[in-house]
LOTI-752145 format. One record per residue (C-alpha): residue number from 1; residue in three letters; x, y, z. Coordinates in nm, 3 decimals. Example, Ala and Ser with C-alpha at 12.3 -4.5 7.8 and 13.67 -1.06 7.14 Angstrom:
2
+-----+------+---------+---------+---------+
!  nr ! rest !      c1 !      c2 !      c3 !
+-----+------+---------+---------+---------+
!   1 !  ALA !   1.230 !  -0.450 !   0.780 !
!   2 !  SER !   1.367 !  -0.106 !   0.714 !
+-----+------+---------+---------+---------+
This chain:
423
+-----+------+---------+---------+---------+
!  nr ! rest !      c1 !      c2 !      c3 !
+-----+------+---------+---------+---------+
!   1 !  MET !  -2.202 !   1.729 !  -2.433 !
!   2 !  SER !  -2.518 !   1.548 !  -2.212 !
!   3 !  SER !  -2.461 !   1.331 !  -1.927 !
!   4 !  GLN !  -2.572 !   0.989 !  -2.163 !
!   5 !  GLN !  -2.337 !   1.093 !  -2.457 !
!   6 !  GLU !  -2.025 !   1.188 !  -2.177 !
!   7 !  GLN !  -2.097 !   0.804 !  -2.071 !
!   8 !  GLU !  -2.131 !   0.628 !  -2.445 !
!   9 !  PRO !  -1.875 !   0.404 !  -2.419 !
!  10 !  ARG !  -1.538 !   0.505 !  -2.587 !
!  11 !  GLY !  -1.311 !   0.173 !  -2.629 !
!  12 !  PRO !  -1.271 !  -0.113 !  -2.412 !
!  13 !  PHE !  -1.126 !   0.155 !  -2.213 !
!  14 !  GLY !  -1.407 !   0.417 !  -2.236 !
!  15 !  TRP !  -1.452 !   0.358 !  -1.827 !
!  16 !  ALA !  -1.105 !   0.536 !  -1.860 !
!  17 !  ASP !  -1.164 !   0.897 !  -1.718 !
!  18 !  ARG !  -0.877 !   1.218 !  -1.716 !
!  19 !  ASN !  -0.859 !   1.169 !  -1.355 !
!  20 !  TYR !  -0.824 !   0.786 !  -1.345 !
!  21 !  ARG !  -0.505 !   0.810 !  -1.665 !
!  22 !  ILE !  -0.352 !   1.092 !  -1.486 !
!  23 !  GLN !  -0.356 !   0.936 !  -1.108 !
!  24 !  THR !  -0.216 !   0.617 !  -1.335 !
!  25 !  ALA !   0.011 !   0.785 !  -1.440 !
!  26 !  ALA !   0.173 !   0.934 !  -1.135 !
!  27 !  THR !   0.120 !   0.608 !  -0.933 !
!  28 !  VAL !   0.364 !   0.489 !  -1.172 !
!  29 !  VAL !   0.651 !   0.799 !  -1.179 !
!  30 !  SER !   0.616 !   0.726 !  -0.789 !
!  31 !  GLY !   0.599 !   0.360 !  -0.758 !
!  32 !  LEU !   0.923 !   0.319 !  -0.961 !
!  33 !  GLY !   1.121 !   0.568 !  -0.688 !
!  34 !  ASN !   0.920 !   0.384 !  -0.364 !
!  35 !  ALA !   0.979 !   0.042 !  -0.429 !
!  36 !  GLY !   1.354 !   0.070 !  -0.382 !
!  37 !  ALA !   1.336 !   0.302 !  -0.084 !
!  38 !  PRO !   1.269 !   0.043 !   0.157 !
!  39 !  ILE !   1.556 !  -0.169 !   0.023 !
!  40 !  ALA !   1.805 !   0.114 !   0.032 !
!  41 !  THR !   1.654 !   0.258 !   0.368 !
!  42 !  ALA !   1.734 !  -0.105 !   0.536 !
!  43 !  PHE !   2.094 !  -0.101 !   0.385 !
!  44 !  ALA !   2.140 !   0.225 !   0.447 !
!  45 !  VAL !   2.085 !   0.115 !   0.828 !
!  46 !  LEU !   2.309 !  -0.213 !   0.770 !
!  47 !  GLU !   2.614 !   0.006 !   0.626 !
!  48 !  SER !   2.592 !   0.281 !   0.905 !
!  49 !  GLY !   2.647 !  -0.009 !   1.166 !
!  50 !  GLY !   2.309 !  -0.086 !   1.269 !
!  51 !  ASN !   2.193 !  -0.446 !   1.328 !
!  52 !  THR !   1.841 !  -0.637 !   1.286 !
!  53 !  THR !   1.680 !  -0.481 !   1.569 !
!  54 !  ASN !   1.837 !  -0.102 !   1.424 !
!  55 !  VAL !   1.628 !  -0.162 !   1.116 !
!  56 !  GLY !   1.332 !  -0.240 !   1.312 !
!  57 !  TYR !   1.289 !   0.064 !   1.489 !
!  58 !  VAL !   1.405 !   0.290 !   1.154 !
!  59 !  THR !   1.090 !   0.117 !   0.966 !
!  60 !  ALA !   0.917 !   0.145 !   1.310 !
!  61 !  ALA !   0.939 !   0.514 !   1.252 !
!  62 !  ARG !   0.802 !   0.544 !   0.927 !
!  63 !  LEU !   0.493 !   0.383 !   1.046 !
!  64 !  VAL !   0.392 !   0.546 !   1.367 !
!  65 !  PRO !   0.307 !   0.878 !   1.238 !
!  66 !  LEU !   0.154 !   0.704 !   0.952 !
!  67 !  VAL !  -0.089 !   0.556 !   1.215 !
!  68 !  LEU !  -0.135 !   0.837 !   1.457 !
!  69 !  LEU !  -0.226 !   1.088 !   1.143 !
!  70 !  LEU !  -0.444 !   0.866 !   0.903 !
!  71 !  LEU !  -0.760 !   0.949 !   1.097 !
!  72 !  VAL !  -0.677 !   1.302 !   1.022 !
!  73 !  GLY !  -0.541 !   1.302 !   0.669 !
!  74 !  GLY !  -0.909 !   1.078 !   0.579 !
!  75 !  THR !  -1.134 !   1.340 !   0.711 !
!  76 !  LEU !  -0.909 !   1.662 !   0.540 !
!  77 !  ALA !  -0.959 !   1.420 !   0.198 !
!  78 !  ASP !  -1.302 !   1.446 !   0.290 !
!  79 !  ARG !  -1.345 !   1.788 !   0.335 !
!  80 !  LEU !  -1.110 !   1.957 !   0.067 !
!  81 !  PRO !  -1.003 !   1.872 !  -0.287 !
!  82 !  ARG !  -0.852 !   1.541 !  -0.258 !
!  83 !  HIS !  -0.552 !   1.640 !  -0.548 !
!  84 !  ARG !  -0.471 !   1.888 !  -0.357 !
!  85 !  VAL !  -0.386 !   1.704 !  -0.002 !
!  86 !  MET !  -0.253 !   1.435 !  -0.264 !
!  87 !  VAL !   0.007 !   1.709 !  -0.381 !
!  88 !  ALA !   0.129 !   1.826 !  -0.056 !
!  89 !  ALA !   0.163 !   1.480 !   0.092 !
!  90 !  ASN !   0.403 !   1.436 !  -0.215 !
!  91 !  LEU !   0.588 !   1.764 !  -0.219 !
!  92 !  PHE !   0.633 !   1.714 !   0.200 !
!  93 !  ASN !   0.772 !   1.271 !   0.083 !
!  94 !  ALA !   1.040 !   1.459 !  -0.177 !
!  95 !  LEU !   1.172 !   1.688 !   0.054 !
!  96 !  SER !   1.213 !   1.423 !   0.320 !
!  97 !  GLN !   1.381 !   1.149 !   0.073 !
!  98 !  LEU !   1.631 !   1.446 !  -0.095 !
!  99 !  THR !   1.694 !   1.566 !   0.272 !
! 100 !  LEU !   1.794 !   1.178 !   0.359 !
! 101 !  ALA !   1.982 !   1.114 !   0.047 !
! 102 !  THR !   2.184 !   1.386 !   0.125 !
! 103 !  LEU !   2.267 !   1.269 !   0.461 !
! 104 !  VAL !   2.329 !   0.958 !   0.333 !
! 105 !  LEU !   2.554 !   1.012 !   0.043 !
! 106 !  THR !   2.766 !   1.275 !   0.207 !
! 107 !  GLY !   2.814 !   0.936 !   0.505 !
! 108 !  GLY !   2.721 !   1.142 !   0.826 !
! 109 !  VAL !   2.381 !   0.972 !   0.861 !
! 110 !  ARG !   2.362 !   0.884 !   1.190 !
! 111 !  LEU !   2.058 !   0.659 !   1.314 !
! 112 !  TRP !   1.804 !   0.928 !   1.515 !
! 113 !  GLN !   1.808 !   1.095 !   1.164 !
! 114 !  LEU !   1.751 !   0.769 !   0.943 !
! 115 !  ALA !   1.491 !   0.709 !   1.193 !
! 116 !  LEU !   1.329 !   1.132 !   1.214 !
! 117 !  LEU !   1.275 !   1.062 !   0.834 !
! 118 !  ALA !   1.162 !   0.769 !   0.817 !
! 119 !  ALA !   0.926 !   0.987 !   1.005 !
! 120 !  ALA !   0.853 !   1.218 !   0.848 !
! 121 !  GLY !   0.761 !   1.009 !   0.516 !
! 122 !  GLY !   0.505 !   0.825 !   0.719 !
! 123 !  ALA !   0.360 !   1.180 !   0.788 !
! 124 !  GLY !   0.323 !   1.247 !   0.464 !
! 125 !  GLN !   0.158 !   0.920 !   0.334 !
! 126 !  ALA !  -0.091 !   0.940 !   0.619 !
! 127 !  PHE !  -0.262 !   1.298 !   0.430 !
! 128 !  TYR !  -0.200 !   1.122 !   0.062 !
! 129 !  GLY !  -0.356 !   0.703 !   0.097 !
! 130 !  PRO !  -0.672 !   0.807 !   0.200 !
! 131 !  ALA !  -0.664 !   1.098 !  -0.065 !
! 132 !  ALA !  -0.544 !   0.854 !  -0.328 !
! 133 !  GLU !  -0.793 !   0.591 !  -0.253 !
! 134 !  GLY !  -1.118 !   0.811 !  -0.232 !
! 135 !  LEU !  -1.039 !   0.993 !  -0.533 !
! 136 !  LEU !  -0.974 !   0.664 !  -0.722 !
! 137 !  MET !  -1.300 !   0.500 !  -0.637 !
! 138 !  GLN !  -1.475 !   0.851 !  -0.705 !
! 139 !  THR !  -1.367 !   0.847 !  -1.029 !
! 140 !  VAL !  -1.436 !   0.451 !  -1.136 !
! 141 !  PRO !  -1.770 !   0.335 !  -1.260 !
! 142 !  LYS !  -1.951 !   0.069 !  -1.060 !
! 143 !  GLU !  -1.992 !  -0.138 !  -1.410 !
! 144 !  SER !  -1.614 !  -0.133 !  -1.486 !
! 145 !  ALA !  -1.477 !  -0.182 !  -1.085 !
! 146 !  ALA !  -1.341 !  -0.500 !  -1.159 !
! 147 !  THR !  -1.146 !  -0.402 !  -1.482 !
! 148 !  ALA !  -1.060 !  -0.039 !  -1.354 !
! 149 !  PHE !  -0.881 !  -0.161 !  -1.028 !
! 150 !  SER !  -0.700 !  -0.453 !  -1.183 !
! 151 !  VAL !  -0.575 !  -0.210 !  -1.430 !
! 152 !  PHE !  -0.472 !   0.025 !  -1.185 !
! 153 !  ARG !  -0.294 !  -0.237 !  -1.002 !
! 154 !  MET !  -0.135 !  -0.356 !  -1.269 !
! 155 !  ALA !   0.020 !  -0.034 !  -1.369 !
! 156 !  GLN !   0.150 !   0.016 !  -0.986 !
! 157 !  ASN !   0.264 !  -0.370 !  -0.931 !
! 158 !  GLY !   0.481 !  -0.308 !  -1.279 !
! 159 !  ALA !   0.647 !  -0.001 !  -1.097 !
! 160 !  GLN !   0.695 !  -0.239 !  -0.835 !
! 161 !  ILE !   0.874 !  -0.480 !  -1.025 !
! 162 !  GLY !   1.113 !  -0.242 !  -1.240 !
! 163 !  GLY !   1.146 !  -0.031 !  -0.885 !
! 164 !  ALA !   1.232 !  -0.308 !  -0.670 !
! 165 !  ALA !   1.488 !  -0.452 !  -0.958 !
! 166 !  LEU !   1.650 !  -0.135 !  -0.982 !
! 167 !  GLY !   1.675 !  -0.029 !  -0.646 !
! 168 !  GLY !   1.844 !  -0.380 !  -0.532 !
! 169 !  ALA !   2.081 !  -0.337 !  -0.817 !
! 170 !  LEU !   2.211 !   0.019 !  -0.722 !
! 171 !  VAL !   2.197 !  -0.040 !  -0.373 !
! 172 !  ALA !   2.437 !  -0.255 !  -0.473 !
! 173 !  ALA !   2.640 !  -0.111 !  -0.724 !
! 174 !  VAL !   2.600 !   0.283 !  -0.595 !
! 175 !  GLY !   2.504 !   0.284 !  -0.241 !
! 176 !  PRO !   2.195 !   0.322 !  -0.097 !
! 177 !  GLY !   2.196 !   0.735 !  -0.075 !
! 178 !  TRP !   2.061 !   0.793 !  -0.494 !
! 179 !  VAL !   1.815 !   0.516 !  -0.465 !
! 180 !  LEU !   1.697 !   0.746 !  -0.175 !
! 181 !  GLY !   1.718 !   1.036 !  -0.423 !
! 182 !  ILE !   1.564 !   0.895 !  -0.707 !
! 183 !  ASP !   1.247 !   0.826 !  -0.460 !
! 184 !  ALA !   1.252 !   1.192 !  -0.418 !
! 185 !  LEU !   1.243 !   1.266 !  -0.767 !
! 186 !  ALA !   1.018 !   1.018 !  -0.833 !
! 187 !  TYR !   0.766 !   1.272 !  -0.583 !
! 188 !  ALA !   0.852 !   1.522 !  -0.704 !
! 189 !  ALA !   0.739 !   1.428 !  -1.071 !
! 190 !  ALA !   0.434 !   1.243 !  -0.904 !
! 191 !  ALA !   0.339 !   1.528 !  -0.713 !
! 192 !  GLY !   0.320 !   1.769 !  -1.066 !
! 193 !  LEU !   0.107 !   1.519 !  -1.252 !
! 194 !  ARG !  -0.116 !   1.485 !  -0.957 !
! 195 !  PHE !  -0.121 !   1.890 !  -0.931 !
! 196 !  LEU !  -0.301 !   1.841 !  -1.310 !
! 197 !  LEU !  -0.595 !   1.665 !  -1.152 !
! 198 !  ARG !  -0.962 !   1.802 !  -1.249 !
! 199 !  VAL !  -1.179 !   1.763 !  -0.866 !
! 200 !  PRO !  -1.533 !   1.669 !  -0.906 !
! 201 !  ALA !  -1.839 !   1.867 !  -0.809 !
! 202 !  ALA !  -1.847 !   1.659 !  -0.471 !
! 203 !  GLN !  -1.530 !   1.776 !  -0.361 !
! 204 !  ALA !  -1.492 !   2.158 !  -0.465 !
! 205 !  GLY !  -1.476 !   2.268 !  -0.143 !
! 206 !  PRO !  -1.452 !   2.204 !   0.246 !
! 207 !  ASP !  -1.763 !   2.112 !   0.470 !
! 208 !  ARG !  -1.856 !   2.345 !   0.740 !
! 209 !  SER !  -1.911 !   2.014 !   0.999 !
! 210 !  SER !  -1.677 !   1.984 !   1.254 !
! 211 !  LEU !  -1.357 !   1.759 !   1.244 !
! 212 !  VAL !  -1.495 !   1.549 !   1.578 !
! 213 !  HIS !  -1.832 !   1.492 !   1.358 !
! 214 !  GLU !  -1.656 !   1.345 !   1.048 !
! 215 !  LEU !  -1.457 !   1.138 !   1.285 !
! 216 !  ARG !  -1.788 !   0.996 !   1.427 !
! 217 !  GLU !  -1.937 !   0.982 !   1.108 !
! 218 !  GLY !  -1.695 !   0.789 !   0.988 !
! 219 !  TRP !  -1.650 !   0.547 !   1.265 !
! 220 !  ARG !  -2.006 !   0.442 !   1.300 !
! 221 !  GLU !  -1.971 !   0.365 !   0.927 !
! 222 !  PHE !  -1.686 !   0.151 !   1.036 !
! 223 !  VAL !  -1.765 !  -0.033 !   1.281 !
! 224 !  GLY !  -2.190 !  -0.094 !   1.173 !
! 225 !  ARG !  -2.083 !  -0.275 !   0.935 !
! 226 !  ARG !  -1.884 !  -0.661 !   1.071 !
! 227 !  TRP !  -1.729 !  -0.833 !   0.806 !
! 228 !  LEU !  -1.523 !  -0.432 !   0.767 !
! 229 !  TRP !  -1.423 !  -0.446 !   1.106 !
! 230 !  ALA !  -1.370 !  -0.812 !   1.068 !
! 231 !  VAL !  -1.121 !  -0.814 !   0.813 !
! 232 !  VAL !  -0.960 !  -0.516 !   0.895 !
! 233 !  LEU !  -0.851 !  -0.660 !   1.280 !
! 234 !  GLN !  -0.722 !  -1.018 !   1.064 !
! 235 !  PHE !  -0.509 !  -0.722 !   0.903 !
! 236 !  SER !  -0.343 !  -0.530 !   1.181 !
! 237 !  VAL !  -0.218 !  -0.886 !   1.284 !
! 238 !  VAL !  -0.100 !  -1.012 !   0.944 !
! 239 !  MET !   0.024 !  -0.694 !   0.850 !
! 240 !  THR !   0.267 !  -0.686 !   1.116 !
! 241 !  CYS !   0.390 !  -1.034 !   1.042 !
! 242 !  ILE !   0.475 !  -0.965 !   0.699 !
! 243 !  THR !   0.619 !  -0.644 !   0.763 !
! 244 !  ALA !   0.837 !  -0.784 !   1.002 !
! 245 !  VAL !   0.901 !  -1.079 !   0.723 !
! 246 !  GLU !   0.987 !  -0.823 !   0.435 !
! 247 !  ALA !   1.091 !  -0.472 !   0.540 !
! 248 !  VAL !   1.360 !  -0.615 !   0.863 !
! 249 !  TYR !   1.397 !  -0.993 !   0.839 !
! 250 !  GLY !   1.433 !  -1.009 !   0.459 !
! 251 !  PRO !   1.700 !  -0.821 !   0.418 !
! 252 !  VAL !   1.903 !  -0.959 !   0.740 !
! 253 !  ILE !   1.914 !  -1.285 !   0.583 !
! 254 !  ALA !   1.970 !  -1.144 !   0.198 !
! 255 !  GLN !   2.283 !  -0.983 !   0.388 !
! 256 !  GLN !   2.401 !  -1.252 !   0.516 !
! 257 !  ARG !   2.317 !  -1.581 !   0.273 !
! 258 !  LEU !   2.177 !  -1.472 !  -0.021 !
! 259 !  GLY !   2.418 !  -1.221 !  -0.176 !
! 260 !  GLY !   2.288 !  -0.942 !  -0.056 !
! 261 !  ALA !   2.093 !  -0.611 !  -0.130 !
! 262 !  ARG !   2.093 !  -0.681 !  -0.506 !
! 263 !  SER !   1.933 !  -1.050 !  -0.481 !
! 264 !  TRP !   1.648 !  -0.919 !  -0.188 !
! 265 !  GLY !   1.611 !  -0.655 !  -0.486 !
! 266 !  VAL !   1.497 !  -0.942 !  -0.690 !
! 267 !  ALA !   1.331 !  -1.102 !  -0.477 !
! 268 !  MET !   1.117 !  -0.743 !  -0.378 !
! 269 !  ALA !   1.069 !  -0.755 !  -0.774 !
! 270 !  ALA !   0.923 !  -1.170 !  -0.764 !
! 271 !  PHE !   0.684 !  -1.054 !  -0.530 !
! 272 !  GLY !   0.589 !  -0.754 !  -0.782 !
! 273 !  VAL !   0.539 !  -0.981 !  -1.059 !
! 274 !  GLY !   0.300 !  -1.202 !  -0.918 !
! 275 !  LEU !   0.120 !  -0.928 !  -0.806 !
! 276 !  LEU !   0.117 !  -0.801 !  -1.200 !
! 277 !  SER !   0.034 !  -1.100 !  -1.358 !
! 278 !  THR !  -0.267 !  -1.125 !  -1.127 !
! 279 !  GLY !  -0.382 !  -0.867 !  -1.230 !
! 280 !  LEU !  -0.500 !  -0.978 !  -1.576 !
! 281 !  LEU !  -0.678 !  -1.292 !  -1.377 !
! 282 !  MET !  -0.859 !  -1.019 !  -1.200 !
! 283 !  ALA !  -0.947 !  -0.786 !  -1.422 !
! 284 !  ARG !  -1.147 !  -1.069 !  -1.641 !
! 285 !  TRP !  -1.271 !  -1.291 !  -1.317 !
! 286 !  GLN !  -1.571 !  -1.146 !  -1.102 !
! 287 !  PRO !  -1.621 !  -1.388 !  -0.802 !
! 288 !  ARG !  -1.919 !  -1.362 !  -0.636 !
! 289 !  ARG !  -1.815 !  -1.438 !  -0.280 !
! 290 !  LEU !  -1.595 !  -1.101 !  -0.284 !
! 291 !  LEU !  -1.435 !  -1.171 !   0.069 !
! 292 !  LEU !  -1.402 !  -1.500 !   0.060 !
! 293 !  VAL !  -1.221 !  -1.546 !  -0.258 !
! 294 !  GLY !  -1.070 !  -1.245 !  -0.138 !
! 295 !  ASN !  -0.944 !  -1.422 !   0.206 !
! 296 !  TYR !  -0.805 !  -1.756 !  -0.052 !
! 297 !  GLY !  -0.523 !  -1.534 !  -0.130 !
! 298 !  VAL !  -0.433 !  -1.425 !   0.247 !
! 299 !  PHE !  -0.317 !  -1.784 !   0.300 !
! 300 !  LEU !  -0.055 !  -1.720 !  -0.007 !
! 301 !  PHE !   0.104 !  -1.450 !   0.240 !
! 302 !  ALA !   0.308 !  -1.690 !   0.482 !
! 303 !  LEU !   0.497 !  -1.882 !   0.208 !
! 304 !  PRO !   0.758 !  -1.589 !   0.220 !
! 305 !  GLY !   0.808 !  -1.663 !   0.586 !
! 306 !  LEU !   0.844 !  -2.041 !   0.502 !
! 307 !  ALA !   1.113 !  -1.997 !   0.224 !
! 308 !  LEU !   1.283 !  -1.804 !   0.420 !
! 309 !  ALA !   1.252 !  -2.015 !   0.775 !
! 310 !  LEU !   1.377 !  -2.294 !   0.581 !
! 311 !  HIS !   1.702 !  -2.166 !   0.412 !
! 312 !  ALA !   1.595 !  -2.196 !   0.124 !
! 313 !  PRO !   1.808 !  -2.032 !  -0.139 !
! 314 !  LEU !   1.699 !  -1.741 !  -0.433 !
! 315 !  ALA !   1.492 !  -1.893 !  -0.669 !
! 316 !  PRO !   1.272 !  -2.076 !  -0.425 !
! 317 !  VAL !   1.239 !  -1.713 !  -0.182 !
! 318 !  CYS !   1.138 !  -1.579 !  -0.538 !
! 319 !  GLY !   0.876 !  -1.779 !  -0.586 !
! 320 !  ALA !   0.739 !  -1.758 !  -0.211 !
! 321 !  MET !   0.719 !  -1.398 !  -0.316 !
! 322 !  PHE !   0.604 !  -1.415 !  -0.652 !
! 323 !  ALA !   0.285 !  -1.643 !  -0.507 !
! 324 !  SER !   0.227 !  -1.406 !  -0.241 !
! 325 !  GLY !   0.232 !  -1.085 !  -0.445 !
! 326 !  ALA !  -0.041 !  -1.301 !  -0.630 !
! 327 !  GLY !  -0.231 !  -1.303 !  -0.321 !
! 328 !  VAL !  -0.208 !  -0.984 !  -0.250 !
! 329 !  THR !  -0.411 !  -0.906 !  -0.591 !
! 330 !  VAL !  -0.670 !  -1.156 !  -0.545 !
! 331 !  PHE !  -0.705 !  -0.964 !  -0.189 !
! 332 !  GLY !  -0.690 !  -0.623 !  -0.312 !
! 333 !  VAL !  -0.892 !  -0.613 !  -0.586 !
! 334 !  ASN !  -1.162 !  -0.832 !  -0.442 !
! 335 !  TRP !  -1.144 !  -0.587 !  -0.124 !
! 336 !  MET !  -1.160 !  -0.255 !  -0.360 !
! 337 !  ILE !  -1.457 !  -0.374 !  -0.504 !
! 338 !  ALA !  -1.651 !  -0.440 !  -0.214 !
! 339 !  LEU !  -1.562 !  -0.102 !  -0.057 !
! 340 !  GLN !  -1.697 !   0.060 !  -0.342 !
! 341 !  GLN !  -1.970 !  -0.120 !  -0.355 !
! 342 !  GLU !  -2.087 !  -0.094 !   0.039 !
! 343 !  ILE !  -1.929 !   0.234 !   0.118 !
! 344 !  PRO !  -2.038 !   0.587 !   0.025 !
! 345 !  THR !  -1.885 !   0.782 !  -0.218 !
! 346 !  GLU !  -1.872 !   1.070 !   0.052 !
! 347 !  LEU !  -1.737 !   0.883 !   0.339 !
! 348 !  MET !  -1.459 !   0.678 !   0.131 !
! 349 !  SER !  -1.196 !   0.839 !   0.246 !
! 350 !  ARG !  -1.282 !   0.827 !   0.644 !
! 351 !  VAL !  -1.355 !   0.458 !   0.609 !
! 352 !  SER !  -1.011 !   0.390 !   0.401 !
! 353 !  ALA !  -0.834 !   0.578 !   0.688 !
! 354 !  TYR !  -1.018 !   0.340 !   0.907 !
! 355 !  ASP !  -0.888 !   0.102 !   0.776 !
! 356 !  ALA !  -0.596 !   0.163 !   0.694 !
! 357 !  LEU !  -0.520 !   0.273 !   1.079 !
! 358 !  GLY !  -0.702 !  -0.053 !   1.194 !
! 359 !  SER !  -0.474 !  -0.236 !   0.967 !
! 360 !  LEU !  -0.159 !  -0.117 !   1.063 !
! 361 !  ALA !  -0.191 !   0.001 !   1.424 !
! 362 !  LEU !   0.000 !  -0.302 !   1.565 !
! 363 !  THR !   0.286 !  -0.232 !   1.302 !
! 364 !  PRO !   0.483 !   0.002 !   1.421 !
! 365 !  VAL !   0.511 !  -0.209 !   1.776 !
! 366 !  GLY !   0.514 !  -0.541 !   1.615 !
! 367 !  THR !   0.825 !  -0.419 !   1.349 !
! 368 !  ALA !   1.045 !  -0.262 !   1.642 !
! 369 !  LEU !   0.989 !  -0.600 !   1.794 !
! 370 !  ALA !   1.076 !  -0.823 !   1.541 !
! 371 !  GLY !   1.450 !  -0.738 !   1.613 !
! 372 !  PRO !   1.449 !  -0.844 !   2.013 !
! 373 !  ALA !   1.220 !  -1.113 !   1.902 !
! 374 !  ALA !   1.506 !  -1.265 !   1.634 !
! 375 !  ASP !   1.743 !  -1.273 !   1.960 !
! 376 !  ALA !   1.496 !  -1.445 !   2.163 !
! 377 !  LEU !   1.363 !  -1.692 !   1.849 !
! 378 !  GLY !   1.673 !  -1.636 !   1.626 !
! 379 !  LEU !   1.563 !  -1.557 !   1.257 !
! 380 !  ASP !   1.437 !  -1.850 !   1.196 !
! 381 !  GLY !   1.218 !  -1.891 !   1.491 !
! 382 !  ALA !   1.081 !  -1.537 !   1.410 !
! 383 !  THR !   1.029 !  -1.588 !   1.059 !
! 384 !  TRP !   0.854 !  -1.929 !   1.102 !
! 385 !  THR !   0.624 !  -1.754 !   1.396 !
! 386 !  CYS !   0.553 !  -1.500 !   1.154 !
! 387 !  ALA !   0.460 !  -1.732 !   0.904 !
! 388 !  ALA !   0.232 !  -1.976 !   1.141 !
! 389 !  VAL !   0.038 !  -1.690 !   1.259 !
! 390 !  THR !  -0.050 !  -1.544 !   0.901 !
! 391 !  LEU !  -0.215 !  -1.873 !   0.788 !
! 392 !  LEU !  -0.368 !  -1.922 !   1.143 !
! 393 !  LEU !  -0.580 !  -1.537 !   1.074 !
! 394 !  ALA !  -0.635 !  -1.679 !   0.741 !
! 395 !  ALA !  -0.844 !  -1.979 !   0.848 !
! 396 !  ALA !  -0.970 !  -1.754 !   1.112 !
! 397 !  ALA !  -1.142 !  -1.493 !   0.900 !
! 398 !  PRO !  -1.433 !  -1.685 !   0.762 !
! 399 !  VAL !  -1.601 !  -1.787 !   1.078 !
! 400 !  VAL !  -1.770 !  -1.392 !   1.017 !
! 401 !  PRO !  -2.056 !  -1.491 !   0.868 !
! 402 !  GLU !  -2.067 !  -1.174 !   0.675 !
! 403 !  VAL !  -1.688 !  -1.273 !   0.574 !
! 404 !  ARG !  -1.837 !  -1.569 !   0.364 !
! 405 !  ARG !  -2.168 !  -1.435 !   0.264 !
! 406 !  LEU !  -2.074 !  -1.120 !   0.119 !
! 407 !  SER !  -2.159 !  -1.136 !  -0.269 !
! 408 !  ARG !  -2.094 !  -0.930 !  -0.556 !
! 409 !  THR !  -2.447 !  -0.687 !  -0.663 !
! 410 !  ALA !  -2.555 !  -0.556 !  -1.013 !
! 411 !  ALA !  -2.347 !  -0.286 !  -1.130 !
! 412 !  ALA !  -2.485 !   0.039 !  -1.085 !
! 413 !  PRO !  -2.492 !   0.380 !  -1.205 !
! 414 !  SER !  -2.248 !   0.579 !  -1.016 !
! 415 !  PRO !  -2.359 !   0.902 !  -0.898 !
! 416 !  VAL !  -2.061 !   1.117 !  -0.887 !
! 417 !  ARG !  -1.989 !   1.034 !  -1.228 !
! 418 !  GLU !  -2.331 !   1.148 !  -1.319 !
! 419 !  THR !  -2.314 !   1.486 !  -1.144 !
! 420 !  VAL !  -1.934 !   1.553 !  -1.273 !
! 421 !  ALA !  -2.047 !   1.493 !  -1.601 !
! 422 !  ALA !  -2.366 !   1.657 !  -1.577 !
! 423 !  GLY !  -2.168 !   1.971 !  -1.482 !
+-----+------+---------+---------+---------+
């Protein structure tokens, strides 16, 4: 079959090739388990006698190896077949979550064990994330990028809705250990699906360049684009604030005055509904100023912190979480299109790793300090601070001219897809 025949439309989803469909299905499977795992981990800490500070420490323990290993994971994903990196990372995460679930279910889990196994989960994610993003962007045609990324996010976010609601309900009904066990099974099932991925020709074997040389290549690409590092710098603080609110303060406040794990699961599900419903909009809306429009969504990230600081009941908290989820999709789809449009395919995993590293660099420290900050400022003061800082940074980002001006370009044929089809 010729390259031209291979790329002829095959209905409204003709752009969705085999790798895209498998990745989407695997993401749904793993997402159903992953969405409930943070809720289960937080309440496992609280049920074992921990407090707000301990929840922050365990959350930070997951983030530290994630930050430290992202560059290695991104470089390996550009050197090796990306699907093999993804499968290995999924299996590693399945083993770590199964071990954690066993400890929680047997009733003998200690804080250091929770932290250690959370760290193992972060290490696996450091290798999985850059490989997954690189392969997804590699198989999505530029002319269908907005639709493809929106559909992918809708599937991902739909899984988060169900997973968060189910996870919160199960934590309340049978305890966090079973939810962590479900997450382990979901990782294993996702690994099985991703094993079926077919690696494009450009990813057939390792590059002979040194690891340091490839890291330098990715760094030059990253720092050479001011819009890229400016937004990543913004997110290094924004991610710290929203992680503190959603992973530390939210579960503690839910336990104190919103009804416990079930209620926080409903709030997280509302966040997922916001993600999902806005995906329908982004599948059709193609704003010209990608980053400027995406940054409008960042303002919505502050709403959950504001709702919690105002002692809002569950319904308004869910409304704030819904709006925050909508903001994440508005930003995320535009950001992915900007990366795919501007970054060479062969550097995508490395640039994605620098993106994630910069965005998460401060999060472990900020999350670890979330408990002491709540002790010093009170929960209300801490959540107010997170919301205010997020709003301030959302207002500051458009000061950078490239953030205001970066525009969508005319779609160009994907050279990787042509290579795969011709082969």
